[in-house]
TIKOL-479270 format. One line per 10 residues: for each residue x, y, z of C-alpha. Coordinates in nm, 4 decimals. Example, Ala and Ser with C-alpha at 12.3 -4.5 7.8 and 13.67 -1.06 7.14 Angstrom:
1.2300/-0.4500/0.7800 | 1.3670/-0.1060/0.7140
***
This chain:
3.9438/-3.9113/8.2445 | 4.0179/-4.1152/8.5545 | 4.2147/-4.4337/8.5013 | 3.9921/-4.7456/8.4889 | 4.1063/-4.8781/8.8278 | 3.9743/-4.5570/8.9876 | 3.6394/-4.5745/8.8080 | 3.3129/-4.7097/8.9426 | 3.1572/-4.6748/8.5959 | 3.3430/-4.6668/8.2624
3.1476/-4.5824/7.9473 | 3.3169/-4.5749/7.6059 | 3.1414/-4.4946/7.2785 | 2.7993/-4.5976/7.4085 | 2.5239/-4.6069/7.1454 | 2.1579/-4.6971/7.1947 | 1.8905/-4.6700/6.9277 | 1.5146/-4.7147/6.9375 | 1.4129/-4.7741/6.5787 | 1.5356/-4.4757/6.3791
1.5863/-4.2600/6.6904 | 1.9305/-4.2505/6.8522 | 1.8906/-4.2027/7.2282 | 2.2616/-4.2298/7.3147 | 2.5129/-4.1291/7.0510 | 2.8738/-4.2267/7.1267 | 2.8756/-4.1342/7.4966 | 3.2052/-4.1712/7.6873 | 3.2777/-4.0762/8.0478 | 3.4028/-4.2116/8.3802
3.2372/-4.1982/8.7232 | 3.5087/-4.2067/8.9887 | 3.5009/-4.4439/9.2838 | 3.3954/-4.2906/9.6135 | 3.2571/-3.9797/9.4426 | 2.9209/-3.8371/9.3382 | 2.8790/-3.8041/8.9614 | 2.5746/-3.6176/8.8275 | 2.4507/-3.7029/8.4769 | 2.2462/-3.4014/8.3645
2.0477/-3.3166/8.0552 | 1.7062/-3.2086/7.9259 | 1.4217/-3.4560/7.8838 | 1.5087/-3.7008/7.6088 | 1.8834/-3.6361/7.6321 | 1.9631/-4.0037/7.6978 | 2.0265/-3.9956/8.0737 | 1.7813/-4.2629/8.1831 | 1.8729/-4.4926/7.8940 | 2.2398/-4.4634/7.9910
2.1618/-4.5412/8.3556 | 1.9432/-4.8389/8.2587 | 2.2252/-4.9828/8.0470 | 2.4633/-4.9414/8.3418 | 2.2098/-5.1214/8.5622 | 2.1829/-5.4083/8.3139 | 1.8170/-5.3441/8.2276 | 1.8954/-5.2558/7.8658 | 2.1658/-5.3657/7.6230 | 2.3830/-5.1256/7.4266
2.3842/-5.1314/7.0462 | 2.7507/-5.0304/7.0394 | 3.0299/-4.9264/7.2730 | 3.1275/-5.0681/7.6086 | 3.0095/-5.0243/7.9677 | 3.1905/-5.1496/8.2767 | 3.0414/-5.1202/8.6243 | 3.2824/-5.1916/8.9105 | 3.5003/-5.3503/8.6428 | 3.2245/-5.5884/8.5258
2.9835/-5.6119/8.2330 | 2.6398/-5.5089/8.3665 | 2.4621/-5.7446/8.1257 | 2.6913/-6.0484/8.1311 | 2.7946/-6.0228/8.4975 | 2.4568/-5.9289/8.6442 | 2.4626/-6.1976/8.9126 | 2.8006/-6.0810/9.0434 | 2.7021/-5.7140/9.0330 | 2.3588/-5.7256/9.1969
2.4866/-5.7654/9.5555 | 2.7295/-5.4752/9.5054 | 2.4996/-5.2209/9.3406 | 2.1963/-5.0296/9.4683 | 1.9307/-4.9102/9.2249 | 1.6630/-4.6463/9.2807 | 1.4404/-4.6304/8.9719 | 1.2073/-4.3360/8.9098 | 0.8979/-4.5570/8.9146 | 0.9759/-4.7077/9.2541
0.9324/-5.0754/9.1597 | 0.7585/-5.1644/9.4879 | 0.4343/-5.3732/9.4818 | 0.1376/-5.1577/9.5742 | 0.0206/-5.3876/9.8530 | 0.3638/-5.4277/10.0146 | 0.3996/-5.2666/10.3554 | 0.7032/-5.0413/10.3832 | 0.8882/-5.2204/10.6649 | 0.8051/-5.5713/10.5433
0.9279/-5.4983/10.1933 | 1.2487/-5.3384/10.3166 | 1.3154/-5.6380/10.5442 | 1.2595/-5.8674/10.2454 | 1.5151/-5.6786/10.0362 | 1.7581/-5.6778/10.3290 | 1.7286/-6.0573/10.3565 | 1.8801/-6.0938/10.0089 | 2.2073/-5.9368/10.1266 | 2.4893/-6.0743/10.3431
2.5497/-5.7670/10.5610 | 2.2515/-5.5344/10.5164 | 2.1822/-5.2170/10.7047 | 1.9238/-5.2350/10.9810 | 1.5902/-5.1774/10.7985 | 1.4275/-5.0155/11.1024 | 1.7172/-4.7716/11.1448 | 1.7089/-4.6868/10.7754 | 1.3343/-4.6217/10.7848 | 1.3896/-4.3949/11.0844
1.6747/-4.2147/10.9064 | 1.4401/-4.1390/10.6168 | 1.1455/-4.0347/10.8346 | 0.9318/-4.3394/10.7526 | 0.9017/-4.5111/11.0919 | 0.5413/-4.4051/11.1505 | 0.4544/-4.5363/10.8020 | 0.6278/-4.8727/10.8489 | 0.3002/-5.0681/10.8237 | 0.1487/-4.8551/10.5470
0.1009/-5.0239/10.2060 | 0.3147/-4.8701/9.9350 | 0.0174/-4.7503/9.7316 | -0.1085/-4.5474/10.0300 | 0.2192/-4.3651/10.0853 | 0.2482/-4.0119/9.9490 | 0.4681/-3.9565/9.6453 | 0.7492/-3.8237/9.8629 | 0.7205/-4.1173/10.1029 | 0.7321/-4.3634/9.8127
1.0423/-4.1876/9.6867 | 1.2132/-4.2190/10.0247 | 1.1214/-4.5881/10.0499 | 1.2714/-4.6469/9.7042 | 1.5902/-4.4810/9.8280 | 1.5905/-4.7094/10.1327 | 1.5558/-5.0112/9.9021 | 1.8597/-4.8946/9.7056 | 2.0717/-4.8509/10.0193 | 1.9734/-5.1347/10.2517
2.2201/-5.3824/10.0993 | 2.5276/-5.1642/10.1748 | 2.6137/-5.1184/9.8044 | 2.9530/-5.0096/9.6724 | 2.7778/-4.8130/9.3969 | 2.4330/-4.6533/9.3955 | 2.2339/-4.5412/9.0898 | 1.9881/-4.2672/9.1849 | 1.7443/-4.1562/8.9148 | 1.5836/-3.8267/9.0254
1.6239/-3.9058/9.3987 | 1.4447/-3.5986/9.5367 | 1.1564/-3.5601/9.2928 | 0.8373/-3.4862/9.4856 | 1.0103/-3.4292/9.8185 | 0.9429/-3.1305/10.0418 | 1.2426/-2.9098/10.1328 | 1.3066/-3.0855/10.4649 | 1.3073/-3.4323/10.3081 | 1.5147/-3.3092/10.0168
1.7886/-3.1768/10.2434 | 1.7771/-3.4967/10.4476 | 1.8449/-3.6954/10.1291 | 2.1298/-3.4565/10.0443 | 2.2836/-3.5275/10.3848 | 2.2456/-3.9018/10.3315 | 2.4162/-3.8850/9.9904 | 2.7027/-3.6869/10.1455 | 2.7333/-3.9570/10.4132 | 2.7482/-4.2257/10.1436
3.0348/-4.0461/9.9702 | 3.2180/-4.0025/10.3025 | 3.1844/-4.3785/10.3554 | 3.3454/-4.4467/10.0168 | 3.0259/-4.5339/9.8289 | 3.0172/-4.4292/9.4623 | 2.7018/-4.2472/9.3486 | 2.5799/-4.1883/8.9936 | 2.2685/-3.9744/8.9915 | 2.0421/-3.7913/8.7526
1.8472/-3.4839/8.8557 | 1.6648/-3.1906/8.7026 | 1.7574/-2.9735/9.0021 | 2.0764/-2.7901/8.9087 | 2.1269/-2.6618/9.2637 | 2.1164/-3.0226/9.3803 | 2.3868/-3.1261/9.1345 | 2.5970/-2.8216/9.2211 | 2.5664/-2.8982/9.5926 | 2.6281/-3.2735/9.5775
2.8392/-3.3633/9.2775 | 3.2159/-3.3968/9.2545 | 3.1816/-3.4400/8.8775 | 2.9090/-3.3240/8.6382 | 2.8423/-3.4665/8.2932 | 2.5936/-3.2674/8.0823 | 2.4421/-3.4503/7.7856 | 2.2133/-3.3312/7.5084 | 2.0790/-3.5397/7.2204 | 2.2770/-3.8354/7.3503
2.6146/-3.6598/7.3440 | 2.8298/-3.4930/7.6078 | 2.8285/-3.1134/7.5792 | 3.0254/-3.0392/7.8985 | 3.2054/-3.2282/8.1721 | 3.3929/-3.1283/8.4855 | 3.3672/-3.0283/8.8491 | 3.0802/-2.7824/8.9175 | 3.3244/-2.5031/9.0055 | 3.5177/-2.5582/8.6818
3.2000/-2.5426/8.4737 | 3.0623/-2.2299/8.6387 | 3.3991/-2.0531/8.6490 | 3.4918/-1.7454/8.8470 | 3.2844/-1.5016/8.6404 | 3.0377/-1.2846/8.8234 | 2.7212/-1.1317/8.6865 | 2.5042/-0.8366/8.7745 | 2.1263/-0.8674/8.7803 | 1.8524/-0.6131/8.8334
1.4841/-0.5582/8.7639 | 1.3407/-0.2538/8.5906 | 1.0708/-0.1578/8.3431 | 1.0709/-0.3811/8.0322 | 1.2220/-0.2776/7.7018 | 1.5263/-0.0742/7.8089 | 1.7645/0.0218/7.5279 | 2.0425/-0.2250/7.5959 | 2.2470/-0.1267/7.2903 | 2.3118/0.2130/7.4463
2.3988/0.0531/7.7807 | 2.6380/-0.1901/7.6107 | 2.8226/0.0962/7.4425 | 2.9014/0.2367/7.7883 | 3.0202/-0.0970/7.9307 | 3.3735/-0.2403/7.9010 | 3.4530/-0.4394/7.5874 | 3.3526/-0.8039/7.6277 | 3.0506/-0.7321/7.8431 | 2.7064/-0.8645/7.7530
2.3609/-0.7420/7.8469 | 2.0287/-0.9136/7.7946 | 1.6686/-0.8979/7.9102 | 1.5101/-1.2335/7.9937 | 1.2335/-1.2563/8.0976 | 1.0778/-0.9146/8.0434 | 1.1933/-0.6645/8.3048 | 1.4787/-0.8858/8.4277 | 1.8257/-0.7756/8.3178 | 2.1537/-0.9640/8.3229
2.4975/-0.8053/8.2755 | 2.7961/-1.0386/8.2355 | 3.1653/-0.9618/8.2035 | 3.4316/-0.8252/8.4339 | 3.1944/-0.7226/8.7119 | 3.4033/-0.4803/8.9161 | 3.3296/-0.1485/9.0908 | 3.3737/0.0392/8.7620 | 3.1152/-0.1711/8.5782 | 2.8736/-0.1388/8.8696
2.9171/0.2394/8.8684 | 2.8601/0.2499/8.4914 | 2.5351/0.0540/8.5148 | 2.3935/0.2564/8.8046 | 2.4950/0.5876/8.6418 | 2.3306/0.4821/8.3144 | 2.0125/0.3851/8.4994 | 2.0076/0.7178/8.6861 | 2.0608/0.9203/8.3682 | 1.7656/0.7436/8.2030
1.5302/0.7645/8.4990 | 1.5487/0.3889/8.5558 | 1.5026/0.2507/8.9054 | 1.7205/-0.0629/8.9221 | 1.5319/-0.2792/9.1681 | 1.6806/-0.5872/9.3381 | 2.0264/-0.5099/9.1998 | 2.2727/-0.7818/9.2997 | 2.6055/-0.9344/9.2025 | 2.6360/-1.3121/9.1964
2.8395/-1.5885/9.0408 | 2.7216/-1.7954/8.7474 | 2.5363/-2.1054/8.8571 | 2.5277/-2.4529/8.7107 | 2.1770/-2.3741/8.5897 | 2.3156/-2.0783/8.3894 | 2.5705/-2.3103/8.2276 | 2.3105/-2.5807/8.1649 | 2.0723/-2.3417/7.9890 | 2.3520/-2.1896/7.7817
2.4537/-2.5355/7.6594 | 2.1141/-2.6997/7.6095 | 1.8901/-2.4012/7.5302 | 1.5829/-2.2592/7.6989 | 1.3117/-2.4137/7.4828 | 1.0729/-2.6588/7.6472 | 1.1373/-3.0311/7.5913 | 0.8646/-3.2946/7.5919
***
């Protein structure tokens, strides 16, 4: 873990319960200053509760949380000017016009960004006079991001920042987050998009049932392993294929007709798989070699069953 002086957020032994349910169960991690940290997990894993405690909206039942070296509950007044918050629900009055509301938030800060320039940066200039309730979901999301950034924060909490955005807007937000990091701003975000976390994050923390199940840089978590994928008719006899592959290889079918081979994917393994397919009259369609992704790691650690 990073030493405290290099941490924007320090969490040690955090516990939060709701009645008999434990949402956060002894969580400990550091979010480095000037870096993007992604807190990932299935629904109900404790991500949002952890973020809300860091923001000072909820109190922990046990453990300690320090944000920019301060207690988010006891030092809220000192922290508010230094921290930007983008909640999932937006938090903007329905009748508020986009530009007016952003100017209002800017007025609470000593050296805010130019609201008009920020609206333009996020593609909202033509909607500046539109009431919040009449903005599309993606436009509301971008305005919430503008609200989080207009005060020039040292640390930004982003809860699902690109939910509901089209691809162009999503990539624009990615660019903006990269610019924040380059400017020395610390970012702690949650997202259900694993490609987003892999693209943006310097550090990834994966939680499940309120506990950390993996932590590290995206490249460290995904490793150097490669995998071979192909499509073919469902129900191939994988036991026979496995017997022909090098020791340590794995083969599985999921979903039906989609096959994944993992192990030391080299020319010999590729030749073995294609020869086996040919000898069994199997046409291996869309055969490709690729590296494990963060989504592969996430599903391996947290399972594939649906969460409510």
